C-alpha positions in Angstrom: 5.7 19.4 13.7 4.3 17.3 10.8 2.4 14.1 11.5 1.7 11.1 9.2 -1.0 8.1 9.6 0.4 5.0 8.2 -1.8 2.0 7.4 -0.4 -1.6 7.5 2.7 -1.0 9.9 3.2 -4.5 11.0 6.0 -5.5 8.8 7.4 -4.8 5.2 6.9 -1.5 3.7 4.6 0.1 6.4 7.1 -0.8 9.1 10.0 0.7 7.3 8.0 3.8 6.3 7.1 4.6 9.9 10.9 4.2 10.9 11.8 6.4 8.1 9.5 9.2 9.0 10.4 9.0 12.9 13.9 9.3 12.0 13.3 12.4 10.2 11.5 14.2 13.1 7.9 13.6 12.2 5.1 12.3 14.4 3.9 8.8 13.3 0.6 7.3 14.0 1.4 3.8 13.0 -1.6 1.6 12.6 -2.1 -2.0 12.3 -4.9 -4.7 12.9 -3.1 -6.2 15.8 -1.0 -3.5 17.6 2.5 -4.2 18.8 4.5 -2.1 20.8 7.8 -3.9 20.1 8.0 -3.3 16.4 9.2 0.5 16.5 11.8 2.1 18.8 10.1 3.9 21.7 9.5 7.6 20.9 7.4 10.4 22.3 6.6 11.2 18.6 5.2 7.7 17.8 1.6 6.3 18.5 0.2 2.8 17.5 -3.4 2.3 16.9 -5.4 -0.4 15.9 -7.0 -0.3 12.4 -8.8 -2.7 10.2 -9.3 -0.9 6.8 -12.2 -3.4 6.1 -14.1 -2.1 9.1 -16.0 1.2 8.9 -16.2 1.5 12.8 -12.5 0.6 13.0 -11.7 3.4 10.5 -13.7 5.9 12.3 -12.4 5.1 15.6 -8.8 5.4 14.3 -9.2 8.6 12.7 -10.8 10.1 15.6 -8.1 8.8 17.9 -5.4 10.1 15.8 -6.6 13.6 15.6 -5.2 16.1 13.3 -2.5 14.7 10.9 -1.0 16.1 7.8 -0.1 12.9 5.6 -2.3 9.7 5.0 -0.4 6.7 3.7 -2.6 3.9 2.3 -0.2 0.9 2.6 -2.1 -1.7 4.1 -2.8 -4.6 1.4 -2.6 -8.4 0.9 -1.3 -10.5 -2.0 -2.6 -13.0 -4.0 -1.4 -15.4 -6.6 -3.8 -17.8 -8.2 -5.5 -18.7 -11.3 -8.9 -17.2 -11.7 -10.6 -20.6 -12.0 -9.0 -21.5 -8.8 -10.2 -18.8 -6.4 -13.6 -18.3 -5.0 -15.6 -15.1 -5.4 -15.5 -14.7 -1.7 -11.8 -14.7 -1.7 -11.8 -12.1 -4.5 -14.2 -9.9 -2.7 -12.0 -10.0 0.5 -9.0 -9.1 -1.5 -10.7 -6.0 -2.9 -12.0 -5.1 0.5 -8.7 -4.5 1.8 -6.5 -3.4 -1.3 -9.2 -1.2 -3.0 -12.2 -0.4 -1.0 -9.8 0.0 2.2 -8.1 2.7 0.3 -11.2 4.4 -0.9 -12.8 4.3 2.6 -9.5 5.6 4.5 -9.4 8.4 1.9 -13.0 9.4 2.5 -12.6 9.4 6.1 -9.6 11.9 6.2 -11.3 14.3 3.6 -13.1 16.4 5.9 -10.2 17.4 8.1 -7.8 17.9 5.0 -10.6 19.8 3.1 -11.4 22.1 6.0 -7.7 22.8 6.7 -7.1 23.3 3.0 -4.1 21.2 3.2 -2.9 17.4 3.3 -1.3 14.6 1.2 -2.7 11.2 0.4 -0.2 8.7 -0.7 -1.3 5.5 -1.8 1.0 2.4 -2.3 -0.1 0.1 -5.1 2.1 -2.5 -7.2 4.5 -2.7 -10.3 2.4 -5.5 -11.5 0.1 -2.6 -12.8 3.0 -1.9 -15.4 3.2 -5.4 -16.9 0.4 -8.1 -17.1 1.4 -11.3 -15.4 -0.3 -14.8 -15.4 -1.9 -15.8 -12.0 -1.9 -12.2 -11.0 -5.2 -11.1 -12.6 -7.1 -10.4 -9.3 -4.4 -8.8 -7.3 -3.4 -6.8 -10.4 -7.1 -5.6 -10.8 -7.2 -4.4 -7.2 -4.1 -2.4 -7.5 -4.9 -0.9 -11.0 -8.3 0.3 -9.5 -6.4 2.1 -7.0 -4.2 3.6 -9.3 -7.3 5.0 -11.5 -9.0 5.8 -8.4 -6.0 8.1 -7.3 -5.4 9.9 -10.6 -9.3 10.8 -10.8 -9.7 11.8 -7.2 -6.7 13.9 -7.3 -8.4 16.2 -9.8 -11.3 16.9 -7.5 -9.1 17.4 -4.5 -6.4 19.5 -5.9 -8.6 22.8 -5.9 -9.1 22.4 -2.1 -5.4 22.1 -1.4 -5.2 18.2 -1.0 -2.5 16.5 -3.0 -2.8 12.6 -4.1 0.3 10.7 -5.2 0.8 7.0 -6.0 3.9 4.8 -5.1 4.4 1.8 -7.3 7.0 -0.6 -5.6 8.4 -3.7 -7.6 9.1 -7.1 -6.3 10.4 -7.2 -2.8 11.5 -10.6 -1.7 13.0 -9.3 1.6 9.3 -8.5 2.9 6.9 -11.2 4.1 4.4 -10.0 1.4 5.3 -12.9 -0.9 5.1 -15.7 1.4 1.7 -14.1 2.5 0.4 -14.0 -1.1 1.7 -17.8 -1.5 -0.2 -18.9 1.6 -3.4 -17.3 0.2 -2.9 -19.4 -2.9 -3.7 -22.6 -0.7 -3.3 -25.8 -2.5 -6.4 -25.5 -4.8 -4.7 -24.8 -7.9 -6.4 -26.7 -10.8 -4.4 -29.3 -12.5 -4.3 -27.4 -16.0 -2.6 -24.6 -14.3 0.0 -26.3 -12.1 2.9 -26.0 -14.4 2.2 -22.4 -15.1 2.2 -22.0 -11.4 5.5 -23.7 -10.9 6.9 -21.5 -13.6 5.7 -18.3 -12.1 7.2 -19.4 -8.7 10.5 -20.1 -10.1 10.3 -16.6 -11.7 9.6 -14.8 -8.5 12.4 -16.5 -6.9 15.1 -15.7 -9.5 17.5 -13.1 -9.5 17.5 -9.6 -10.9 16.5 -6.2 -10.1 14.4 -5.9 -6.9 12.6 -3.4 -4.5 13.7 -3.1 -0.8 11.5 -1.3 1.7 14.0 1.5 1.9 13.2 2.2 -1.8 9.5 2.4 -0.9 10.2 4.5 2.2 12.1 7.1 0.2 9.3 7.3 -2.6 6.6 7.7 0.1 8.8 10.4 1.8 9.3 12.2 -1.6 5.4 11.8 -2.4 4.5 13.4 1.0 7.0 16.2 0.9 7.6 17.3 -2.6 4.8 19.0 -4.1 6.6 18.6 -7.5 6.9 15.0 -7.8 5.0 13.0 -10.5 1.6 11.4 -9.8 3.0 7.9 -10.3 6.5 7.4 -8.4 7.8 4.1 -9.2 10.1 2.6 -6.1 12.8 0.1 -6.7 15.1 -0.6 -9.6 12.8 -3.1 -11.3 9.6 -0.8 -10.9 11.6 2.2 -12.4 12.6 -0.2 -15.4 9.1 -1.4 -15.9 7.9 2.3 -15.8 10.3 3.2 -18.4 9.3 0.4 -20.7 5.6 1.4 -20.7 
């Protein structure tokens, strides 16, 4: 029986991906900063573990408690929408700690067992903003573009060891709380010269058009985990697919 460890399972993509793998007979290790037993249906194939990807001790404890597993899904992340001038360097570092360094740290933590076994898959969930530059998204985009570059490079050194690395790139997903969380992180400190642009961008995000659903992402993660022939970059959602085709 195959086992997957997924980070960031308290909501959104991570929660739906955990359900998706459970429904297909996998053992799922669902991790979240504050574990909740009521989010997923009870199953003898489900384990819920605490994990903060910004904390080295938390990572070590989670990986040790998980035991052997076949697939790591690096899904945990935080959003941010702010002009560069309106955000502190502390907040920027905080974002990179989760979105970028957290992915690198988790990948590094699982490599010994994958390398020794000669198999394993790492799926890194990034963002469709890396296909198209957007104002007020420079910091968030940089944190996700760094993961794309990291994934493509580390994949080359891990392939000879039998370990696959793939990237799932979701588009805009208004059904998830991710956008609300990103807006909350903006705070109220938008410098006056950027307020009109911020209002324009908020309207753009709330407008209609193609979107990405959590199920789009779950299906893409499943393919990345189970299909050795899938491409390195796998867009998830109609808008992400369209953006990828336009690049």
